[in-house]
C-alpha positions as CSV (number, residue, x, y, z in Angstrom):
1,X,10.9,44.6,25.2
2,X,9.2,42.6,22.4
3,X,12.1,42.5,20.1
4,X,14.1,40.7,23.2
5,X,11.3,38.3,23.5
6,X,10.7,36.9,19.9
7,X,15.1,36.8,20.2
8,X,14.6,35.0,23.1
9,X,12.1,32.7,21.8
10,X,13.8,32.1,18.7
11,X,17.2,31.0,20.5
12,X,14.9,28.6,22.7
13,X,13.0,27.1,20.0
14,X,15.7,25.0,18.5
15,X,16.3,22.7,21.8
16,X,12.5,23.5,22.4
17,X,12.1,20.9,19.4
18,X,14.6,18.8,20.4
19,X,13.4,18.2,24.1
20,X,10.3,17.0,22.0
21,X,12.0,15.0,19.7
22,X,13.8,13.4,23.0
23,X,10.8,12.8,24.8
24,X,8.9,11.3,21.6
25,X,11.9,8.9,21.4
26,X,11.4,8.0,25.0
27,X,7.9,7.4,25.0
28,X,8.5,5.2,21.9
29,X,11.4,3.1,23.6
30,X,9.1,2.5,26.5
31,X,6.5,1.0,24.7
32,X,9.0,-0.6,22.2
33,X,10.5,-2.9,25.2
34,X,7.9,-3.4,27.5
35,X,4.5,-2.6,25.9
36,X,2.4,-4.9,24.4
37,X,2.3,-5.9,21.0
38,X,-0.8,-6.7,19.1
39,X,-0.4,-10.6,16.7
40,X,-0.1,-9.3,13.2
41,X,0.4,-12.1,10.3
42,X,3.1,-11.0,7.7
43,X,2.5,-10.3,4.1
44,X,3.2,-13.6,3.4
45,X,0.9,-15.2,5.6
46,X,-1.6,-12.1,5.2
47,X,-2.1,-13.3,1.9
48,X,-2.1,-16.8,2.4
49,X,-5.2,-16.6,5.1
50,X,-6.5,-14.2,2.6
51,X,-6.9,-16.7,0.0
52,X,-7.6,-19.6,2.0
53,X,-10.3,-18.3,3.9
54,X,-11.7,-16.1,1.0
55,X,-12.6,-13.4,3.9
56,X,-13.1,-9.7,3.1
57,X,-10.4,-7.3,4.5
58,X,-11.1,-3.7,6.2
59,X,-7.4,-1.9,6.3
60,X,-6.3,0.2,9.0
61,X,-3.1,2.6,8.1
62,X,-1.9,6.1,9.9
63,X,-5.1,7.9,7.7
64,X,-7.4,5.3,9.1
65,X,-6.3,6.0,13.0
66,X,-5.7,9.6,12.4
67,X,-9.9,9.7,11.5
68,X,-10.6,7.3,13.9
69,X,-8.6,9.9,17.0
70,X,-11.3,12.1,15.4
71,X,-7.5,13.8,14.9
72,X,-7.5,16.3,11.6
73,X,-8.6,15.1,8.0
74,X,-5.7,13.1,5.6
75,X,-5.2,14.7,2.0
76,X,-8.1,13.1,0.3
77,X,-10.7,13.4,3.5
78,X,-12.4,16.0,5.8
79,X,-12.8,14.6,9.7
80,X,-16.0,13.6,9.5
81,X,-17.9,13.0,13.3
82,X,-19.3,10.3,11.9
83,X,-16.8,8.3,9.8
84,X,-14.7,8.4,13.1
85,X,-17.5,6.2,14.7
86,X,-18.0,3.9,11.7
87,X,-13.9,3.8,11.4
88,X,-14.1,2.9,14.8
89,X,-16.9,0.3,14.6
90,X,-15.0,-1.0,12.4
91,X,-11.6,-1.7,13.5
92,X,-13.7,-3.7,16.4
93,X,-15.6,-6.1,14.5
94,X,-14.6,-9.6,15.3
95,X,-16.2,-11.6,12.2
96,X,-14.7,-14.7,10.6
97,X,-16.3,-13.6,6.8
98,X,-13.3,-10.4,7.7
99,X,-9.4,-9.4,8.5
100,X,-8.7,-6.2,10.1
101,X,-5.8,-5.7,9.2
102,X,-3.0,-2.7,10.4
103,X,0.6,-1.6,10.1
104,X,2.9,-4.1,11.0
105,X,5.8,-2.1,10.7
106,X,4.8,0.4,13.3
107,X,4.4,-2.7,15.7
108,X,7.7,-4.5,14.7
109,X,9.8,-2.0,14.5
110,X,10.9,-2.6,11.7
111,X,11.7,0.3,10.0
112,X,14.7,2.1,9.3
113,X,16.4,5.4,10.8
114,X,14.6,7.8,8.0
115,X,11.5,6.8,9.5
116,X,12.4,6.3,13.1
117,X,11.4,9.9,13.9
118,X,8.3,10.3,12.0
119,X,7.1,7.4,14.3
120,X,7.9,8.2,17.6
121,X,6.2,11.4,16.8
122,X,3.5,9.1,15.1
123,X,3.2,7.6,18.8
124,X,3.9,9.8,21.1
125,X,0.4,11.9,19.1
126,X,-1.5,9.2,17.8
127,X,-0.7,5.9,18.3
128,X,-0.5,5.6,22.2
129,X,-3.9,6.7,22.3
130,X,-5.0,4.3,19.5
131,X,-3.5,1.2,21.9
132,X,-6.7,1.0,24.3
133,X,-9.1,-0.2,20.9
134,X,-7.3,-3.2,20.0
135,X,-7.9,-6.6,20.8
136,X,-4.9,-8.5,21.7
137,X,-6.7,-11.6,21.5
138,X,-7.4,-11.0,18.0
139,X,-4.7,-12.1,14.9
140,X,-4.6,-8.7,12.5
141,X,-3.5,-9.2,9.4
142,X,-0.6,-6.7,7.6
143,X,-1.9,-3.4,6.6
144,X,0.7,-2.9,4.5
145,X,1.0,-5.9,2.5
146,X,-0.3,-3.5,-0.8
147,X,3.5,-1.0,0.4
148,X,5.8,-3.3,-0.8
149,X,8.0,-1.2,-2.1
150,X,9.1,2.8,-0.5
151,X,11.2,4.9,-3.0
152,X,13.3,6.8,-0.6
153,X,14.5,3.3,0.4
154,X,15.3,2.2,-3.2
155,X,19.2,1.4,-2.7
156,X,18.5,-1.4,-0.3
157,X,15.5,-3.1,-1.9
158,X,15.9,-6.3,-3.6
159,X,13.9,-6.0,-7.1
160,X,13.5,-9.6,-7.5
161,X,12.4,-10.0,-4.7
162,X,9.6,-7.9,-4.7
163,X,8.7,-9.2,-8.1
164,X,8.1,-12.7,-6.4
165,X,6.3,-11.3,-3.9
166,X,3.9,-9.7,-6.5
167,X,3.9,-12.6,-8.0
168,X,2.0,-14.5,-4.7
169,X,-0.1,-10.9,-4.4
170,X,-1.7,-11.2,-7.4
171,X,-3.0,-15.1,-6.7
172,X,-5.2,-13.1,-5.0
173,X,-7.3,-12.3,-7.6
174,X,-5.8,-15.0,-10.1
175,X,-9.1,-16.1,-12.8
176,X,-11.7,-13.8,-10.4
177,X,-14.4,-11.6,-11.9
178,X,-13.2,-7.9,-10.5
179,X,-15.1,-5.2,-9.9
180,X,-12.9,-1.7,-9.0
181,X,-14.6,0.5,-6.7
182,X,-12.3,3.4,-6.6
183,X,-11.7,7.2,-6.7
184,X,-12.4,9.0,-10.5
185,X,-8.9,9.8,-10.9
186,X,-7.8,6.1,-9.7
187,X,-7.7,4.0,-13.0
188,X,-6.7,0.6,-11.1
189,X,-4.4,-1.6,-13.5
190,X,-4.2,0.8,-15.8
191,X,-0.7,1.5,-17.0
192,X,0.3,-2.2,-15.5
193,X,-0.5,-5.6,-15.4
194,X,-1.0,-6.1,-11.9
195,X,-4.4,-7.3,-13.0
196,X,-3.3,-8.8,-15.9
197,X,-4.5,-12.4,-14.8
198,X,-8.1,-11.6,-13.4
199,X,-10.9,-13.1,-15.7
200,X,-12.9,-9.4,-15.9
201,X,-13.1,-6.0,-15.1
202,X,-15.6,-4.0,-14.4
203,X,-15.5,-0.7,-12.3
204,X,-17.8,1.6,-10.2
205,X,-15.9,5.2,-10.1
206,X,-16.8,6.9,-7.0
207,X,-15.5,10.7,-5.8
208,X,-12.0,10.7,-5.3
209,X,-12.2,13.7,-2.3
210,X,-14.6,12.8,0.5
211,X,-15.9,9.5,-1.0
212,X,-17.7,9.5,2.4
213,X,-20.1,11.3,1.6
214,X,-21.6,9.0,-0.3
215,X,-21.1,6.0,1.3
216,X,-24.6,5.0,1.2
217,X,-25.0,4.9,-2.6
218,X,-21.9,3.5,-3.1
219,X,-22.6,0.8,-1.0
220,X,-26.0,0.6,-3.1
221,X,-23.7,0.9,-5.9
222,X,-21.6,-2.3,-5.1
223,X,-24.7,-4.8,-4.0
224,X,-27.0,-3.7,-7.1
225,X,-23.9,-4.4,-9.2
226,X,-21.9,-7.5,-7.6
227,X,-22.6,-10.8,-6.7
228,X,-20.9,-14.0,-5.0
229,X,-19.2,-15.1,-7.8
230,X,-17.0,-11.2,-8.1
231,X,-14.3,-10.3,-6.0
232,X,-14.9,-6.5,-5.8
233,X,-11.9,-4.4,-5.2
234,X,-12.1,-1.7,-3.5
235,X,-9.6,1.8,-3.7
236,X,-11.3,4.0,-1.7
237,X,-9.4,5.7,1.7
238,X,-11.0,5.3,4.6
239,X,-14.3,5.1,3.3
240,X,-12.6,1.4,2.0
241,X,-12.3,0.4,5.6
242,X,-15.6,1.0,6.3
243,X,-17.1,0.2,3.2
244,X,-15.3,-3.9,3.4
245,X,-16.5,-4.5,7.0
246,X,-20.3,-3.5,6.3
247,X,-20.4,-5.7,3.2
248,X,-18.8,-8.0,4.9
249,X,-20.9,-8.3,7.6
250,X,-24.4,-7.4,5.9
251,X,-23.7,-9.5,2.4
252,X,-22.0,-12.5,0.9
253,X,-20.2,-11.0,-1.0
254,X,-16.1,-11.0,-1.1
255,X,-14.4,-7.5,-0.2
256,X,-11.6,-6.4,-0.2
257,X,-10.0,-2.9,0.4
258,X,-6.7,-3.1,-1.6
259,X,-5.7,0.7,-1.5
260,X,-4.3,2.3,-4.1
261,X,-1.4,-1.0,-4.3
262,X,-1.2,-0.2,-8.1
263,X,0.8,3.3,-7.8
264,X,3.3,1.3,-5.6
265,X,3.8,-0.8,-8.3
266,X,4.4,1.0,-10.4
267,X,7.2,3.2,-8.3
268,X,8.6,0.1,-7.7
269,X,8.4,-0.9,-11.7
270,X,10.3,2.2,-12.7
271,X,12.6,2.4,-9.7
272,X,11.6,5.5,-8.2
273,X,13.8,7.3,-6.0
274,X,10.9,8.7,-4.6
275,X,7.0,9.1,-4.6
276,X,6.4,10.4,-8.5
277,X,2.9,11.0,-10.1
278,X,1.1,9.0,-12.5
279,X,0.0,10.3,-15.8
280,X,-3.8,10.8,-15.3
281,X,-4.0,9.1,-12.2
282,X,-4.4,10.8,-9.1
283,X,-1.6,10.2,-6.4
284,X,-2.2,11.6,-2.9
285,X,1.0,11.2,-1.6
286,X,3.5,12.7,-4.6
287,X,4.5,16.6,-4.0
288,X,2.9,18.4,-7.6
289,X,6.8,18.7,-9.1
290,X,7.9,15.5,-8.0
291,X,7.7,14.5,-11.5
292,X,5.3,11.9,-14.6
293,X,5.5,8.7,-15.3
294,X,4.1,8.5,-17.7
295,X,1.6,5.5,-19.0
296,X,-0.4,4.2,-21.9
297,X,-3.7,3.0,-22.2
298,X,-6.7,2.3,-24.5
299,X,-8.9,5.0,-22.6
300,X,-12.0,2.8,-25.3
301,X,-11.5,-0.4,-23.0
302,X,-10.9,1.5,-19.8
303,X,-14.3,3.2,-20.5
304,X,-16.3,-0.3,-21.9
305,X,-15.8,-1.0,-18.0
306,X,-17.2,1.2,-15.9
307,X,-21.0,0.1,-14.9
308,X,-21.7,2.6,-12.4
309,X,-21.0,6.5,-11.6
310,X,-21.8,7.7,-7.5
311,X,-21.5,11.5,-8.0
């Protein structure tokens, strides 16, 4: 009897998965054509808005939303109840000093067939619960302005167009005195020319995993070391989303949650067909056997840029 039950389950499982996929698709189609969509700026509009208003930026992507909804941990951050609260409070802030950014790719339905099933699943499991937190009067920025290259879409990529886009993105930090607040294995700008147009670089190193556990110490280090003349670039996952808002509202600092944009940049420059690891850097989205992009850099210069370490 037990063998018969197991056999029946094995026979029905594929049909069950197909039924779930159909349900995911139907739920998403209903939202796509009948649901109210948030207002989200384009990539270029977001860049122009940041430069014109010198506003801080807090980005909310898939990981931040999952943590906000108290669903499960993500690759480099455990699910912490207070983090969920902080993310929700940060997301709901309506202050001209900070631009809250959303992943327009999902809401604008501009993904290809390879991504369709993933986002249909994501809508059913997460985004439909997230919609109640949206402010449909607010104009959000594009959270994925730093995710301009997707290796799986390399065949359809216009690399010349992307190079021109990166040139526009770099105008945000052109001539600025930049402070990177990053994981201790992130090394923003190392091995690439993404920040070759800044005036100076300093670094505050933080834990690459579970940075939220020392959020208050990171906040204090930034306040201690940064001035109103600096541009603080955060690359700390969901912790950056919270810190960008807290610092923008409570201080006069210019703070941008930039993410691991130089990883995306290196993937683009190397025309990667899949997400590869990068020598010396922590790349959360690449598998261990994905291959490694080698980089060269001056270790003495890198070390000289470090002004504080939060552990």
